[in-house]
Steps between C-alpha positions, in 0.01 A plus 500: 500500500587434864242477771653558850281340763622709789458832340166518656449379862328161551526183696782397258727734702458274801572193319822646342603653840467151670705332224776742551501490872793285627301384807181397316726332226571226744150368450529328162129429473406866550758604249354269241149610572579870482666436156187299399284787613692739272434262209126506566512882504700499164260257349207741587687786331592309189149380463385856437708491174369174358249487212138434618184392349141538594312181628188412671493286818191315605404552876234318701274817441595610150783608273802718592704692244868528565841490329759223511852509360537305178809297594706411796868621484801272506702533830874434458714507812871509554567231757542453780468847638194582299279213618314693789438806272374263229264323733337833590438578125378137449245538794317762294582373127406155624469332157819650365745304318850502656862496399826500700841625438832393688749780477773602734823716545819329431760705686865524383804544721502869422166550643327551151224260415315347193151397491455129419171341398475127573122420457205635316145342469199665372185453303463640149513881551398609143248766527467470890527765772812402703582596856862436603555502870817564701499643859825698441623698208849631583700558173204374292741283299329158572156636447605663157681175379205279609235725336712545187526123462120466544438774237755356258319149525131609506288777362373627835200738497581673810782484751467593861775498768440486873744545775460579879816721503717649232792731475489813285770359285301187446181674401696714250670203349180318450341814347798529261506136376133408549334830398146338428483318838269625786674510833333426828734577792423523866770747599810647329821538689761737393839317589690177435807352649817430302361139485179625347271437810221755549538755779300518725331208334411197721795248443470177316123427441555127412697450828249688700222288355649161500829495688866564411653317211849358467 
């Protein structure tokens, strides 16, 4: 299942438009904040799919009946680009356990690339609801490899994948190799360059948030 945030008009369109705009992109703090806002919206939408239980809350004047979800999800982020989006989700799931994955493209002289993972830390994910966060899903290869490793290691109860922008090819790749995952995407772009950058996309999310790397 894929939930596309911009299929319906909302304030999210403004946040994504500002993140794409080459002029507004010069303001790193605003770029990070807009990505964080998207994370908050995704957290709200994901919260609708969690399991709830009825509870009673004592107020100064009586007792109120409501429903609370039974467990916080585990938020796992592909660093460094995923940190602002992760922070938005964490603002809402404020008691969530967190994990972090270090993965990157290793480009060959031919222009082809491999996905290398250098780092993974997480709590025990057995029987947990897991949300994996990466702002950009281009080919989908790094997301699939990261999630496959998690699924091979832990008996995860539910897997959710969050991205601000994805390519059509990336979405289809994830659906093919992670058919049980729920996808939460801000917007889907139709093209990629020969170097697998999303078009129109927004550029390098990590560099825009934290500065260019060497």
